[in-house]
LUMSE-522768 format. One line per 3 residues: number of its first residue (from 1); for each residue x, y, z of C-alpha. Coordinates in nm, 2 decimals. Layout:
BEGIN
NUM> X:Y:Z ~ ...;
END
This chain:
BEGIN
1> -4.08:24.39:17.33 ~ -4.15:24.07:17.52 ~ -4.49:24.04:17.35;
4> -4.33:24.07:17.01 ~ -4.07:23.80:17.09 ~ -4.34:23.57:17.21;
7> -4.55:23.61:16.90 ~ -4.24:23.55:16.68 ~ -4.17:23.24:16.88;
10> -4.52:23.10:16.84 ~ -4.53:23.21:16.47 ~ -4.22:23.01:16.41;
13> -4.29:22.70:16.62 ~ -4.62:22.60:16.47 ~ -4.51:22.58:16.11;
16> -4.18:22.42:16.21 ~ -4.37:22.14:16.40 ~ -4.57:22.07:16.09;
19> -4.24:22.05:15.88 ~ -4.08:21.82:16.14 ~ -4.39:21.59:16.14;
22> -4.38:21.58:15.76 ~ -4.01:21.50:15.76 ~ -4.04:21.23:16.02;
25> -4.33:21.07:15.83 ~ -4.16:21.08:15.49 ~ -3.81:20.99:15.64;
28> -3.65:21.31:15.50 ~ -3.29:21.32:15.62 ~ -3.15:21.59:15.39;
31> -2.95:21.87:15.55 ~ -3.06:22.10:15.27 ~ -3.43:22.04:15.35;
34> -3.39:22.13:15.71 ~ -3.17:22.44:15.63 ~ -3.42:22.57:15.38;
37> -3.72:22.49:15.60 ~ -3.57:22.67:15.89 ~ -3.48:22.97:15.68;
40> -3.82:22.99:15.52 ~ -4.01:22.96:15.85 ~ -3.80:23.23:16.01;
43> -3.84:23.47:15.72 ~ -4.21:23.41:15.70 ~ -4.24:23.47:16.08;
46> -4.02:23.79:16.06 ~ -4.20:23.94:15.77 ~ -4.54:23.84:15.91;
49> -4.47:24.03:16.23 ~ -4.58:24.35:16.06 ~ -4.94:24.23:16.09;
52> -4.93:24.19:16.47 ~ -4.97:24.56:16.54 ~ -5.04:24.75:16.22;
55> -5.05:25.08:16.40 ~ -4.68:25.07:16.48 ~ -4.59:24.91:16.15;
58> -4.23:24.96:16.03 ~ -4.11:24.81:15.71 ~ -3.87:24.53:15.78;
61> -3.51:24.63:15.74 ~ -3.27:24.44:15.52 ~ -3.04:24.36:15.81;
64> -3.33:24.24:16.02 ~ -3.45:24.01:15.75 ~ -3.10:23.88:15.69;
67> -3.06:23.81:16.06 ~ -3.39:23.63:16.08 ~ -3.30:23.42:15.78;
70> -2.96:23.34:15.92 ~ -3.11:23.24:16.26 ~ -3.36:23.01:16.08;
73> -3.08:22.86:15.88 ~ -2.88:22.78:16.20 ~ -3.19:22.65:16.37;
76> -3.26:22.41:16.08 ~ -2.90:22.29:16.08 ~ -2.89:22.24:16.45;
79> -3.22:22.04:16.44 ~ -3.08:21.83:16.16 ~ -2.77:21.76:16.36;
82> -2.97:21.67:16.67 ~ -3.26:21.47:16.52 ~ -3.31:21.53:16.15;
85> -3.03:21.30:16.02 ~ -3.21:21.01:16.19 ~ -3.56:21.10:16.07;
88> -3.78:20.81:16.02 ~ -3.54:20.55:16.15 ~ -3.76:20.44:16.44;
91> -4.06:20.41:16.20 ~ -3.86:20.18:15.96 ~ -3.73:19.97:16.26;
94> -4.08:19.91:16.38 ~ -4.21:19.82:16.04 ~ -3.92:19.58:15.98;
97> -3.97:19.42:16.32 ~ -4.34:19.37:16.26 ~ -4.27:19.21:15.93;
100> -4.01:18.97:16.08 ~ -4.26:18.87:16.35 ~ -4.52:18.78:16.09;
103> -4.28:18.56:15.89;
END
């Protein structure tokens, strides 16, 4: 059970880090973007868990899939609340301060 949780954690963190880097680079501050990204990553990780151990494969249940999606939605909303609503602000400040220094 612990192995499965660890694989699920890693399977969710790597794509989410890519999404966070993309959002910071493009200054995406939309709450909808973070909610959908969290949901999609959690669902992909949950549905992809069947490939970890094909010998003990069990089809994902509807409630398990709904729970994973809801957890991803909440994770995306919490990330937006903590950091996503200010995405790209430091990049814009640095660019602005460099431009002012050149003038």
